KETOR-559015 format. One line per 3 residues: number of its first residue (from 1); for each residue y negated, x negated, z negated of C-alpha. Coordinates in nm, 2 decimals, padded with zeros to 4 digits. Each point is the difference from the previous one (the first is absolute). Layout:
<atoms>
NUM) Y/X/Z ~ ...;
</atoms>
This chain:
<atoms>
1) -12.11/-07.15/-11.78 ~ -00.30/-00.22/-00.04 ~ 00.01/-00.22/-00.32;
4) -00.30/-00.07/-00.23 ~ -00.05/-00.24/-00.29 ~ -00.28/00.03/-00.26;
7) -00.12/-00.32/-00.17 ~ -00.24/00.03/-00.30 ~ -00.01/-00.14/-00.35;
10) -00.13/00.33/-00.15 ~ 00.28/00.24/-00.09 ~ -00.23/00.31/00.03;
13) -00.08/-00.10/00.36 ~ 00.37/-00.04/00.08 ~ 00.08/00.34/-00.15;
16) -00.30/00.16/00.18 ~ 00.13/-00.13/00.34 ~ 00.35/00.13/-00.07;
19) -00.13/00.35/-00.09 ~ -00.28/00.04/00.26 ~ 00.21/00.13/00.29;
22) 00.35/00.12/00.08 ~ 00.10/-00.32/00.17 ~ 00.33/00.12/00.15;
25) -00.16/00.32/00.13 ~ -00.26/-00.20/00.20 ~ 00.27/-00.24/00.15;
28) -00.04/-00.29/-00.25 ~ 00.23/-00.16/-00.25 ~ -00.17/-00.16/-00.30;
31) 00.25/-00.28/-00.07 ~ -00.17/-00.10/-00.32 ~ -00.29/-00.17/-00.17;
34) -00.07/-00.36/-00.11 ~ -00.25/-00.12/-00.27 ~ -00.10/-00.32/00.17;
37) 00.03/-00.20/00.32 ~ 00.30/-00.20/-00.11 ~ 00.21/00.31/-00.07;
40) -00.12/00.15/00.33 ~ 00.13/-00.30/00.21 ~ 00.35/00.06/-00.14;
43) -00.01/00.37/00.08 ~ -00.14/-00.06/00.35 ~ 00.29/-00.25/00.06;
46) 00.25/00.26/-00.13 ~ -00.12/00.32/00.15 ~ -00.22/-00.09/00.30;
49) -00.27/00.27/-00.05 ~ -00.21/00.11/00.29 ~ -00.32/00.03/-00.20;
52) -00.11/-00.20/-00.31 ~ -00.29/00.13/-00.21 ~ -00.12/-00.28/-00.22;
55) -00.27/-00.04/-00.27 ~ -00.21/-00.31/00.05 ~ -00.05/-00.09/-00.37;
58) 00.33/-00.06/-00.18 ~ 00.14/-00.26/-00.24 ~ 00.26/-00.26/00.09;
61) -00.05/00.05/00.38 ~ -00.30/00.20/00.13 ~ -00.02/00.22/00.31;
64) -00.17/-00.27/00.21 ~ 00.28/-00.25/-00.06 ~ 00.26/00.27/00.06;
67) -00.16/00.07/00.34 ~ 00.00/-00.38/00.08 ~ 00.37/-00.02/-00.10;
70) 00.10/00.30/00.20 ~ -00.18/-00.13/00.32 ~ 00.16/-00.34/-00.06;
73) 00.34/00.17/00.00 ~ -00.08/00.19/00.32 ~ 00.00/00.34/-00.17;
76) 00.00/00.26/00.29 ~ -00.13/00.30/-00.20 ~ -00.35/00.11/-00.09;
79) -00.20/-00.10/-00.31 ~ -00.26/00.23/-00.16 ~ -00.23/-00.15/-00.27;
82) -00.08/00.20/-00.31 ~ -00.33/-00.07/-00.17 ~ -00.30/00.14/-00.19;
85) -00.36/00.06/00.10 ~ -00.14/-00.34/-00.09 ~ 00.26/-00.22/00.17;
88) -00.11/00.00/00.37 ~ 00.02/-00.38/00.02 ~ 00.36/00.02/-00.10;
91) 00.06/00.27/00.26 ~ -00.16/-00.21/00.27 ~ 00.22/-00.30/-00.09;
94) 00.31/00.22/-00.01 ~ -00.08/00.13/00.35 ~ -00.05/-00.36/00.13;
97) 00.33/-00.10/-00.15 ~ 00.19/00.29/00.18 ~ -00.05/00.33/-00.18;
100) -00.02/00.29/00.24 ~ -00.21/00.24/-00.21 ~ -00.12/00.07/-00.36;
103) -00.02/00.28/-00.25 ~ -00.23/00.05/-00.29 ~ 00.21/00.07/-00.30;
106) -00.27/00.20/-00.19 ~ -00.05/00.24/00.28 ~ 00.35/00.03/00.13;
109) 00.13/00.35/00.08 ~ 00.31/00.13/00.18 ~ -00.18/00.06/00.33;
112) -00.14/-00.35/00.02 ~ 00.34/-00.14/-00.08 ~ 00.17/00.20/00.27;
115) -00.26/-00.10/00.25 ~ 00.06/-00.37/-00.07 ~ 00.38/00.03/-00.01;
118) 00.00/00.17/00.34 ~ -00.25/-00.24/00.14 ~ 00.22/-00.30/-00.10;
121) 00.31/00.16/00.14 ~ -00.18/00.07/00.33 ~ -00.10/-00.37/00.02;
124) 00.36/-00.11/-00.08 ~ 00.14/00.23/00.27 ~ -00.25/-00.13/00.25;
127) 00.08/-00.36/-00.08 ~ 00.38/00.07/00.01 ~ -00.03/00.16/00.34;
130) -00.21/-00.29/00.12 ~ 00.26/-00.25/-00.13 ~ 00.28/00.20/00.16;
133) -00.19/00.00/00.33 ~ -00.07/-00.37/-00.03 ~ 00.37/-00.06/-00.06;
136) 00.10/00.22/00.30 ~ -00.25/-00.19/00.22 ~ 00.12/-00.33/-00.12;
139) 00.37/00.10/00.06 ~ -00.09/00.13/00.35 ~ -00.18/-00.33/00.07;
142) 00.29/-00.20/-00.12 ~ 00.25/00.20/00.21 ~ -00.22/-00.03/00.30;
145) -00.03/-00.38/-00.05 ~ 00.38/-00.02/-00.05 ~ 00.06/00.19/00.32;
148) -00.25/-00.22/00.19 ~ 00.17/-00.32/-00.14 ~ 00.34/00.12/00.10;
151) -00.12/00.09/00.35 ~ -00.16/-00.34/00.04 ~ 00.31/-00.19/-00.10;
154) 00.23/00.23/00.20 ~ -00.21/-00.02/00.31 ~ -00.04/-00.38/-00.02;
157) 00.37/-00.07/-00.08 ~ 00.16/00.24/00.25 ~ -00.25/-00.03/00.29;
160) -00.01/-00.36/00.14 ~ -00.31/00.08/00.20 ~ -00.21/00.04/-00.32;
163) -00.21/-00.31/-00.04 ~ 00.01/-00.20/-00.33 ~ -00.38/-00.04/00.00;
166) -00.07/00.37/00.00 ~ 00.27/00.07/-00.25 ~ -00.14/-00.27/-00.23;
169) -00.34/00.15/00.01 ~ 00.13/00.35/-00.07 ~ 00.21/-00.14/-00.29;
172) -00.30/-00.17/-00.16 ~ -00.19/00.34/00.01 ~ 00.29/00.16/-00.17;
175) 00.03/-00.27/-00.26 ~ 00.33/-00.14/00.13 ~ 00.06/-00.37/-00.06;
178) 00.32/-00.17/00.10 ~ -00.10/-00.37/00.03 ~ -00.16/-00.09/-00.34;
181) 00.33/-00.10/-00.15 ~ 00.37/-00.01/00.09 ~ 00.16/00.34/00.06;
184) 00.35/00.11/00.04 ~ 00.08/00.24/00.28 ~ 00.28/00.23/-00.08;
187) 00.14/00.23/00.27 ~ 00.19/00.30/-00.14 ~ 00.23/00.22/00.21;
190) 00.21/00.30/-00.08 ~ 00.31/00.12/00.19 ~ -00.10/00.32/00.18;
193) 00.36/00.11/-00.02 ~ 00.02/-00.06/-00.38 ~ 00.19/00.29/-00.15;
196) -00.29/00.06/-00.24 ~ -00.25/00.03/00.29 ~ 00.24/00.21/00.21;
199) 00.05/00.24/-00.30 ~ -00.36/00.10/00.03 ~ -00.10/-00.11/-00.35;
202) -00.30/-00.17/00.15 ~ -00.05/00.23/00.29 ~ -00.37/00.00/-00.05;
205) -00.13/-00.34/00.11 ~ -00.29/00.00/-00.25 ~ 00.24/00.03/-00.29;
208) 00.20/-00.31/00.11 ~ -00.32/-00.19/00.07 ~ -00.13/00.09/-00.35;
211) 00.33/-00.11/-00.16 ~ 00.01/-00.34/00.18 ~ -00.37/-00.06/-00.09;
214) 00.06/00.08/-00.36 ~ 00.30/-00.24/-00.01 ~ -00.21/-00.27/00.17;
217) -00.29/00.06/-00.25 ~ 00.25/-00.06/-00.28 ~ 00.16/-00.31/00.15;
220) -00.33/-00.16/00.11 ~ -00.19/00.10/-00.31 ~ -00.28/-00.24/-00.08;
223) -00.01/-00.15/00.35 ~ -00.36/00.10/00.09 ~ -00.06/00.01/00.38;
226) 00.35/00.12/00.08 ~ 00.02/00.21/00.31 ~ 00.29/00.23/00.09;
229) 00.00/00.11/00.36 ~ 00.21/00.29/00.12 ~ 00.11/-00.09/00.35;
232) 00.23/00.30/00.06 ~ 00.22/00.25/-00.17 ~ 00.23/-00.26/-00.13;
235) -00.19/-00.33/00.03 ~ -00.26/-00.16/-00.23 ~ -00.17/-00.33/-00.03;
238) -00.13/-00.14/-00.33 ~ -00.26/-00.28/00.01 ~ 00.00/-00.14/-00.36;
241) -00.22/-00.28/-00.13 ~ 00.22/-00.26/-00.17 ~ -00.03/-00.34/-00.17;
244) 00.07/-00.34/00.14 ~ 00.37/00.07/00.06 ~ -00.07/00.32/00.19;
247) 00.34/00.01/00.18 ~ 00.21/-00.03/-00.31 ~ -00.21/00.26/-00.18;
250) 00.03/00.23/00.31 ~ 00.38/-00.02/00.00 ~ 00.01/00.09/-00.36;
253) -00.24/00.30/00.04 ~ 00.19/00.11/00.31 ~ 00.32/00.01/-00.19;
256) -00.17/00.20/-00.28 ~ -00.14/00.24/00.26 ~ 00.34/00.06/00.17;
259) 00.18/00.04/-00.34 ~ -00.27/00.24/-00.14 ~ 00.01/00.21/00.32;
262) 00.38/00.02/-00.01 ~ 00.00/00.09/-00.37 ~ -00.27/00.26/00.01;
265) 00.06/00.16/00.34 ~ 00.36/-00.07/00.08 ~ -00.11/-00.15/00.33;
268) 00.13/-00.34/00.12 ~ -00.29/-00.19/00.16 ~ -00.01/-00.35/00.13;
271) -00.29/-00.25/-00.04 ~ -00.11/-00.31/00.20 ~ -00.25/-00.24/-00.15;
274) -00.24/-00.22/00.19 ~ -00.31/-00.20/-00.10 ~ -00.35/00.02/00.15;
277) -00.31/-00.19/-00.11 ~ -00.24/-00.01/00.29 ~ -00.13/00.35/00.05;
280) 00.10/00.30/00.21 ~ 00.10/-00.19/00.32 ~ 00.28/-00.19/-00.18;
283) 00.08/00.32/-00.19 ~ 00.09/00.16/00.33 ~ 00.23/-00.29/00.09;
286) 00.17/00.01/-00.33 ~ 00.04/00.38/00.01 ~ 00.18/-00.04/00.34;
289) 00.23/-00.26/-00.14 ~ 00.08/00.23/-00.29 ~ 00.07/00.30/00.22;
292) 00.21/-00.20/00.24 ~ 00.20/-00.15/-00.30 ~ 00.06/00.35/-00.13;
295) 00.21/00.08/00.31 ~ 00.28/-00.18/-00.19 ~ 00.06/00.34/-00.14;
298) 00.19/00.06/00.32 ~ 00.26/-00.25/-00.12 ~ -00.04/00.00/-00.38;
301) -00.10/00.36/-00.08 ~ -00.28/00.07/-00.26 ~ -00.05/-00.12/-00.35;
304) -00.08/-00.37/00.06 ~ -00.31/-00.21/-00.08 ~ -00.05/-00.32/00.20;
307) -00.27/-00.22/00.14 ~ -00.14/00.06/00.35 ~ 00.19/-00.19/00.27;
310) -00.20/-00.13/00.30 ~ 00.10/00.14/00.34 ~ 00.14/-00.33/00.11;
313) 00.28/00.02/-00.26 ~ 00.14/00.31/00.16 ~ 00.22/-00.20/00.23;
316) 00.11/00.14/00.33 ~ 00.38/-00.03/00.04 ~ 00.19/-00.03/00.32;
319) 00.26/00.28/00.00 ~ 00.13/-00.06/00.35 ~ 00.33/-00.15/-00.12;
322) 00.06/00.28/-00.24 ~ -00.07/00.26/00.27 ~ 00.23/-00.17/00.24;
325) 00.27/00.00/-00.27 ~ -00.06/00.37/-00.05 ~ 00.03/00.08/00.37;
328) 00.32/-00.21/00.03 ~ 00.15/00.19/-00.29 ~ -00.07/00.33/00.17;
331) 00.21/-00.12/00.29 ~ 00.28/-00.12/-00.23 ~ 00.31/00.18/-00.11;
334) -00.17/00.06/-00.34 ~ -00.34/00.13/00.09 ~ -00.03/00.18/-00.34;
337) -00.08/-00.33/-00.17 ~ -00.35/00.01/00.16 ~ -00.12/00.13/-00.34;
340) 00.06/-00.34/-00.15 ~ -00.21/-00.17/00.25 ~ -00.29/00.24/-00.04;
343) 00.01/-00.04/-00.37 ~ 00.00/-00.38/00.05 ~ -00.31/00.03/00.22;
346) -00.17/00.21/-00.27 ~ 00.09/-00.25/-00.27 ~ -00.13/-00.29/00.21;
349) -00.33/00.18/00.06 ~ -00.04/00.08/-00.37 ~ 00.07/-00.37/-00.10;
352) -00.26/-00.12/00.25 ~ -00.24/00.29/-00.05 ~ -00.01/00.06/00.37;
355) -00.30/00.19/00.12 ~ 00.11/00.36/00.00 ~ -00.12/00.08/00.35;
358) 00.21/-00.29/00.13 ~ 00.31/00.12/-00.17 ~ -00.04/00.36/00.12;
361) -00.06/-00.12/00.35 ~ 00.31/-00.21/-00.02 ~ 00.20/00.32/-00.10;
364) -00.16/00.20/00.29 ~ 00.08/-00.28/00.25 ~ 00.36/-00.03/-00.13;
367) 00.07/00.37/00.03 ~ -00.15/00.00/00.35 ~ 00.22/-00.29/00.10;
370) 00.31/00.16/-00.16 ~ -00.06/00.32/00.19 ~ -00.02/-00.18/00.33;
373) 00.30/-00.21/-00.08 ~ 00.22/00.28/-00.12 ~ -00.10/00.29/00.22;
376) -00.13/-00.17/00.32 ~ -00.14/00.25/00.25 ~ 00.13/00.30/-00.20;
379) -00.26/-00.05/-00.27 ~ -00.13/00.28/-00.22 ~ -00.33/00.16/00.09;
382) -00.33/-00.16/-00.10 ~ -00.05/00.25/-00.28 ~ 00.29/-00.15/-00.20;
385) -00.13/-00.35/00.02 ~ -00.35/00.11/-00.08 ~ 00.13/00.19/-00.31;
388) 00.20/-00.31/-00.11 ~ -00.31/-00.22/00.05 ~ -00.21/00.23/-00.21;
391) 00.25/00.01/-00.28 ~ 00.02/-00.38/-00.01 ~ -00.38/-00.04/00.00;
394) -00.04/00.26/-00.27 ~ 00.25/-00.18/-00.24 ~ -00.17/-00.07/-00.33;
397) 00.26/-00.24/-00.14 ~ 00.24/-00.26/00.15 ~ 00.29/00.21/-00.12;
400) -00.14/00.30/00.18 ~ -00.05/-00.20/00.32 ~ 00.36/-00.13/-00.03;
403) 00.13/00.35/-00.04 ~ -00.20/00.14/00.31 ~ 00.12/-00.31/00.20;
406) 00.36/00.05/-00.10 ~ -00.02/00.38/00.08 ~ -00.14/-00.08/00.34;
409) 00.28/-00.24/00.08 ~ 00.26/00.24/-00.13 ~ -00.14/00.27/00.23;
412) 00.03/-00.25/00.29 ~ 00.36/-00.06/-00.09 ~ 00.07/00.37/00.00;
415) -00.18/00.04/00.34 ~ 00.21/-00.28/00.14 ~ 00.31/00.15/-00.13;
418) -00.09/00.33/00.15 ~ -00.09/-00.17/00.33 ~ 00.35/-00.16/00.01;
421) 00.16/00.33/-00.08 ~ -00.17/00.15/00.29 ~ 00.18/-00.24/00.23;
424) 00.34/00.09/-00.15 ~ 00.23/00.26/00.16 ~ -00.02/00.35/-00.16;
427) 00.34/-00.04/-00.17 ~ -00.12/-00.32/-00.18 ~ -00.32/00.16/-00.11;
430) 00.19/00.29/-00.14 ~ 00.22/-00.24/-00.19 ~ -00.29/-00.18/-00.15;
433) -00.18/00.32/-00.10 ~ 00.33/00.12/-00.17 ~ 00.04/-00.32/-00.20;
436) -00.36/00.01/-00.11 ~ 00.02/00.36/-00.13 ~ 00.34/-00.05/-00.17;
439) -00.05/-00.33/-00.18 ~ 00.10/00.15/-00.33 ~ 00.33/00.12/00.14;
442) 00.33/-00.17/00.08 ~ -00.03/-00.06/00.37 ~ 00.32/-00.07/00.19;
445) 00.05/-00.12/00.36 ~ 00.17/00.34/00.06 ~ -00.32/00.18/-00.11;
448) -00.22/-00.21/00.23 ~ 00.23/00.03/00.30 ~ 00.00/00.38/-00.05;
451) -00.39/-00.01/00.01 ~ 00.00/-00.21/00.32 ~ 00.29/00.20/00.16;
454) 00.15/-00.34/00.09 ~ 00.32/-00.18/-00.06 ~ -00.02/-00.22/-00.31;
457) 00.08/-00.33/00.18 ~ -00.23/00.07/00.29 ~ -00.28/00.11/-00.24;
460) 00.02/-00.34/-00.19 ~ -00.02/-00.19/00.33 ~ -00.28/00.21/00.13;
463) -00.20/-00.03/-00.33 ~ 00.03/-00.38/00.01 ~ -00.10/00.00/00.36;
466) -00.31/00.22/-00.05 ~ -00.13/-00.14/-00.33 ~ 00.14/-00.34/-00.02;
469) 00.14/00.08/-00.35 ~ 00.34/00.09/-00.14 ~ -00.01/00.37/-00.08;
472) 00.09/-00.03/-00.37 ~ -00.22/-00.31/-00.04 ~ -00.29/00.21/00.13;
475) 00.09/00.27/-00.25 ~ -00.01/-00.25/-00.28 ~ -00.34/-00.12/00.11;
478) -00.12/00.36/-00.01 ~ 00.13/00.04/-00.35 ~ -00.16/-00.33/-00.12;
481) -00.34/00.10/00.15 ~ 00.02/00.34/-00.19 ~ 00.10/-00.18/-00.32;
484) -00.30/-00.23/00.03 ~ -00.23/00.30/00.04 ~ 00.15/00.16/-00.31;
487) -00.04/-00.32/-00.20 ~ -00.37/-00.02/00.10 ~ -00.08/00.36/-00.06;
490) 00.22/00.12/-00.28 ~ 00.14/-00.10/-00.34 ~ 00.36/00.08/00.09;
493) 00.26/-00.23/-00.14 ~ 00.21/-00.23/00.23 ~ 00.30/00.24/-00.04;
496) -00.22/00.30/00.09 ~ -00.14/-00.17/00.30 ~ 00.34/-00.10/00.12;
499) 00.12/00.36/-00.03 ~ -00.31/00.12/00.20 ~ 00.10/-00.22/00.29;
502) 00.37/00.09/00.00 ~ 00.15/-00.30/-00.18 ~ 00.20/00.10/-00.31;
505) 00.07/-00.35/-00.13 ~ -00.33/-00.15/-00.14 ~ 00.15/-00.35/-00.02;
508) 00.08/00.01/00.37 ~ -00.34/00.14/00.07 ~ -00.17/-00.28/-00.19;
511) 00.19/-00.27/00.19 ~ -00.08/00.16/00.33 ~ -00.36/00.05/-00.09;
514) -00.04/-00.37/-00.10 ~ 00.18/-00.12/00.32 ~ -00.23/00.21/00.22;
517) -00.33/-00.04/-00.18 ~ 00.03/-00.34/-00.17 ~ -00.08/00.15/-00.34;
520) 00.20/00.20/-00.26 ~ -00.11/00.36/-00.04 ~ -00.19/-00.07/-00.32;
523) -00.17/-00.31/00.14 ~ -00.11/00.20/00.30 ~ -00.14/00.28/-00.22;
526) -00.18/-00.25/-00.22 ~ -00.16/-00.17/00.30 ~ -00.13/00.34/00.13;
529) -00.11/00.16/-00.33;
</atoms>
């Protein structure tokens, strides 16, 4: 409903306006009348009428001053002057001040009033449509410019062949300035495997991008010239103008950015802060330092904020001695302790922030060497080694790498065991299979001899001769290996595990376990949880 205000100091005129037409029927709401300009200003502020009809001669504040005040206050509606026959100079002045039309009070009739009302509403509608179109065009232009800015930054930062000179020229055309004052470069990265992202909450990339941009706008509010570059689905780079102490300010804002993102989205990002003050060329160098430093997520996980670390501080470590120790252990009487050495290698790499490719290559080389050492010519086919290499190279964390590495060595141990068994006589292979499948049972020498169809004494001598181990010592080893597996993969108590491997007395089981493994059952479980 279009709202109308009548301003006139003569009561008879105000009454006449009210009664001249059925306002509601014609699509108008007469919100009221005012007897002077001062009263009218209050009503305009309160009701925001679309059209104001005002007399030009009034006490206290006349119509001309009312028009001046309305224009000064950026009134968006239309003003129609009301006057008499002999007041053409006033009408002219009113039109100059901003009135859109005029009506002669002495000759006013319903038809003329309706013509002016509809004329004013048509003008208002046209102006509003034009304003909306202007806003749409401006938003489109801003979006286009934002896309072009992002493409410029992304291309320049990710493609080393892009020249700094051409990028600087394009940046100037887009109004991008990064060298006028110190800036803080903040690299933000999200974990692609974060449960919130995996859940599909931000399945639409535009939604996640909008959320991150809104968070950045809030954190960097008041920092004119800030540029937020979307480098990929989970990577952003913020270039934020700062004061003299740009780095300290950048660290503070990066922490705010990470904390706000975690609070609002449930995500757990990390941020790395660097400083650039000499244009796009140095910006690219600092970005590379930040992105390289962010690889520490492999060791630390996400959620941290820290300064960029130069490539030189990622020290390369010599793991040869550790790998030798690992290979020696695989040849020892306790090869299962290889897990400790692999964990030590991972801890060493984490402490020194070893370049990830180097650590992964170390794991690949170690597995290859272990395969040749343990299996010799009877090595597994190339597909196995290729699958292991792929799993090691795809590891996203040091813990994941250690687990893949340990799994590969465990498989090699099983292959070697199977290889050895293939060299045993059929009777001995039958005995081993029987023991493995009846670990939970009480196994007697009589039971085993029956399976082998051999004399008990002869069986014991033959088993030692074939395997190099005492028969019941070998059985104990099988039980301890199964117990270790249960401790790693289940929450069974020590008593329950002991029963699962055929040992009724948990105290005897604990002593045996510690003697064979070097750790108590609870210590072993704790070190593998």
